N, C-alpha and C positions, 0 to 999 in steps of 0.2 A: 300502522297504530290500531288499526280496525278492520279485519280479518273480513265482521259483513258487509261492511261499509263497500269494503274492498272489491269482495266477491260480487256485489250488488251492479256496481261500476263496472264490471269484466265485462258482465252477461247484456248490459245496456248497451253498450258500448257495439259487442261483437253483431246483436242480434239488431241494431244501426246504421252497422255495415253492410249484414244481410239481404234486408230490405235495401238497401244503394245500390248493390250487387247485382242483385239474385242469385246468389250462392250461398249455396250452404258450407257453411265455418268448421274445422271438426278439429286444427293445429291453429296455434298463433305463436310467433316470438314475441321474447317478452325484454321487455326494456327493463336495466335494473342501474339506478343511478342512490344517491346518499351518502351521508357524511363517510360509511363504510368503506367503500371502495379507495384504493393506493392502485399505485401502479408506482412499481421496479424494473431497473436495467437490469440486462444478465447474459451472460456467453456462455457458449458448451462451445468444445470442441473432439472431436470424433478422428478416427483414422479412415479414407479412404477404401472399401474393401472390393469394390466390385472389378470388375474384367477390366486388365490393362486401366487400372486405377482412373475409369471413367467414372462421373460421381453419378451417383445412379437416385432416383427418388427415394429409395431404401434410407440410401447415406442423410440425405435433409431432413428425413422423419429421424434419425437419428439424434441428428445432431440437434434438430428442435428438443428432441424429447434432455436431452443432455443439457439444453440451455434451459429448460423448467424447473429442472433441481433442484431448486433453493428449498431454504428451512424457513417456512413460516408456522403462524399458527394453528395450536388444533381449530380451534374457531373461524380461520378464514381457508377458502377454497380458489382456486385459481381460475377466471372465468376465460381469458384471454389469452394468447402468446400467439403475439406479432412481432416477425421479422423486421427487422431493420435493415441490414446488413449481412452479406458473407464474406466471407474471406478466407481463398485458398491460397494457403503454398504463401502466405504473408503479400499477399497480391488482394487488395483493399476495395473496397465501394463494389461489389457484386452483387446483379437485385435474384437473379435465379441464376446460379451456379451447374443447374441440370445438365451434363453430357459435357463438361469442363475435365480435362484430366488433375489428377492431383493429388499429395501422400497426406496432407493435413486440413480437415474440413472444418472453418471453423461460422458459428451466425452470433450474431448481436440480435436481442430480440427486447421487445416492452410486456413484460407483464402484468396482465390487469389483477387484484384478488378482490374476494367482498367476501360481507359475512354469510359462513354458512346456515345462519336462522334466516337470513334477511331472504336471501334464495329459495329456501324451503317453501317460508310461508306463500311468498311468491307464488312460487307454483304452485302451493295448496290450492289459491285460489283459482288459480285457471284450472286446478284437477275439478275443485267444485263446484264451477262453474259450466261446469260441462265438457271441458275442452283439453286438448294437450299442446303441452308446452314444448316445443318443440328442440327449444334450447333459449338460453339468456345474454343477450347481448348489453355491452357498457351503452349509455344514451348517448353518451359525447358522441363514440365513434360513430355511431348510428346518424347522427346527426351533422357527422364531419362528412360523412360519406354522400349525404343528401345535401349541402349549401359550397363545401371546396373546392375549387378549381385545382385542377392536376400542377399547373402551373403556383399556386397557393401551396399545395403539402410540397412543391420541388424547393421551392426557393424560401420555404420555415413559415411559419404565421399563427396566431394564438387566436382559439377558439374560444368563446365565451358563450355557455348555452343556457340563459337568463331562467330558473324555474322559475315555479312556485314557493317550495323552501328549498331548495337551493341551489346552486350555482357553478355548472360543473366547469372544470379549467383542462385543457387538451394544447400539448405543444407540437405541429408537428415540423417536422424538417427531413429534407432526402425523398418524400416519400411517405413518411412514416411514424407512426407517434413515438416523442422522447418522455414525454412527462404527462400524467396525466394527476388532477385533483378535485376538491370537491368543498365550494366555500358556504358554511351551512349560513346561509341566507340567499333571498330570494324577492320573488314578489310577494308574497305573504309581509314582512318585513316593512316591506313601503308602506302598502295598503294598512298594515296597524300603525304606521308610523302620521297617519295622513288620518283617522279617527283620534288617534289619541290627541294629536295636536288642537284639532278642529271638531272634538267633540261628537261624533257623530257614531252610527252604527258601521259596520265593515261591510255589509252591502253595497250600503251609499258611499264610503270611501273608496271605494270597488271602485261606482261607476265616474265618480269623477276623479279618478285615475285615469282610469282609461277616455273618457271625455273631453277633457280638457286638462289633464295634467301635461307635464313638458321640465325632463331635468338636467336642462340648460340655460339658466338664468338669461341670457343673452338670448335667446330666442323669443322669449317672453313680452310683449307686447305693456308695459305700464300701465294700458288705460283699463284692459281688458279687464271684467270682472266674470265673477261665476256665483249662481244660488247656489246654498248649502240648504240642505232642509234641514230644517228643527227637531229638535227628539224633547218627547212625552208634553206636544199639544205647545212649544215654541215655537213662532214665526219663523219663515227661511229666512238667511241673512244672507248678506254680498258678499262675498270676499274678493280678493286682488285675485287675478289668475299667478303674478308675482309671488303673495304669499303659497298658495299650493306647491309653487315649482320650486320657493326656499325651503321646502318641508324634503322635499324629494330628491334634489339633489344631496343632499346631505350623504342619503344609506348608498345610492347610487354611486358616490363616489368614495363612500368607503368598500362597497361590491368589490368595483374595481380596481381600489387602493390594493387591498388582501393579496386579491389575484395577482396584479401586479409585484409585492413584494415574495410571494411564495416563488412566483418561476422568480425570479429575481435572486431571489437566494440559495436558490438550485441551481444557478450559472445558466440556466438555458434564453434567458433573454439575448442572448450572443444569435440565437437559432431565430431569434422572434425577424425577420428580414421583409415578411410579405405583409405584414400590418396587424390590424384584430380583426377578427369578425365575430359578430355579435350575433347570434339569435334565440331562438325560445321566446315566449309571449315578455319579459319585461325587454325584448330587445324588437318592440311598437312603438313604447314611449318617446313622443318626441324628443329629441337631441340626445337621444341613447350614445350614437354616433359620434356626435361633436364634444361629448364632456368624455367618452372612451379616446377621444383622438388626446383629448388635453392631459385627461392623467397617464396615459398611456406615451405620447410624446411619438407618436407612428399614427399611420393613417387605419381609418377604421372608417367599416363600410357594416349594414343588417344584411344577415343572410339569407335566403327564400330559398326553399326546395328547388330544383333545376326541374325544366320538365321532362315529365318522362312519360308524358300522354295520359287519354281519359280527361276527367272535370280537370282543367288546370287551373282556372280560377280558384278554384275549391280550395286546391292542398297551396294554392304558391303565396305562402304565408311565413315568417320563420315560425310560430305556434304548431307547424307538422311539419319541421325539419325533422325532429325524432323518429314521425309515425313513416314518414317517405324512407329516413333512413334505413328503419329499421323494414321496409316492406321490400326494399335492394339487396337489404344486407342477406338475406331468409332468403330471397330468390339464386343469392349469389353461391351459395352454402347448399340449395337444395338442387343445383344444378341445373341445366337443359333441361326440359322435357324434348324428349325424342318421338321425333314423330311414330317412326314402328310402334312405344308400344302404345298408341291410341286405336282403333280400330280404325275398319279404312275408312268406312262412310266422314270419321270426323281428322282425314288427316288431308292436310293442305293441298289446294293444285286436283281433290279430285269434284272438277265439275263447277261449274259457276256457281251453285248453292257452296260449296264446299271452299269458295276461294270468298264468298261474301261474311262466311261466319269468321269462317279464320282473320278479317280485314277488322270483323265486329271484336272479334277477340282480343285485337292486337289496339286497336282505338282507345275499348269504352272500358276492359277487364285487366 
């Protein structure tokens, strides 16, 4: 909505990252989200052309290209084509068809599309801040990479990324995404409700929400009170914590209810056997998991990023799930660094100093 403000935010974030890490940043991976993101499932079929009918990487690439040949509006572009499963001559449930023998190869994929203009604006902001955007990654996919266990992906689960302006919905089953959607409501709407009902500024409402908020009434002690600041010289007033909870709970219930209805309408509720995982800043609110359990009728937990080394306590929070996921996804796409590509002095194992340097690099960077 504001190019200059976004550009400034990007520059400040990267500057902070450079100061913290002692590294110079040139490229970055950009997370994309918002109501303009849509997901569809598609299927592609090709004939196997390899020698002896052996499926090669070229066949896999061709079938994925065939699967992505779907009609989308001119103002949208394909962000991701995520393989769900492969079928070789009616043999279903294949994860990796390479080196199998077959005549016909099919692929079922999940295609994620986004607005062309939104993507261009994001990339433009990053470029104008002086960095190169290596690629766009859907934020809910990045968060899933950081917080979902392999068992949850296989069994099937619903990931809700509770952000500031939107709530990203992602259904996983059998190790792959099957449904993506965005609920156009998030933490800002919850704060806004508190601001209106208590007649206080947004920054004060945000502070009260973080420090004293709870979105599940049964968890609140009826005797507890909160001091609410006055506006325009009026004295502060005392408000019961139950009153605050009675304002927060309906909006959170509405967000969860919309997500539940969308998943049910598309027929994907039967895939959600492993429960609901909440992440993002909104998941930090006390009572979020209990309320989700009540709304969805499924076990729910708050998902924090897995430990990947470095300053563990700093990022082990649902607030940073997307950021950690973007790092993991970016590293995966970039591929491993080969020792041969480094100067001899930097190769691991080149003397004691080299081994110590490599240990520091793995542990802290």
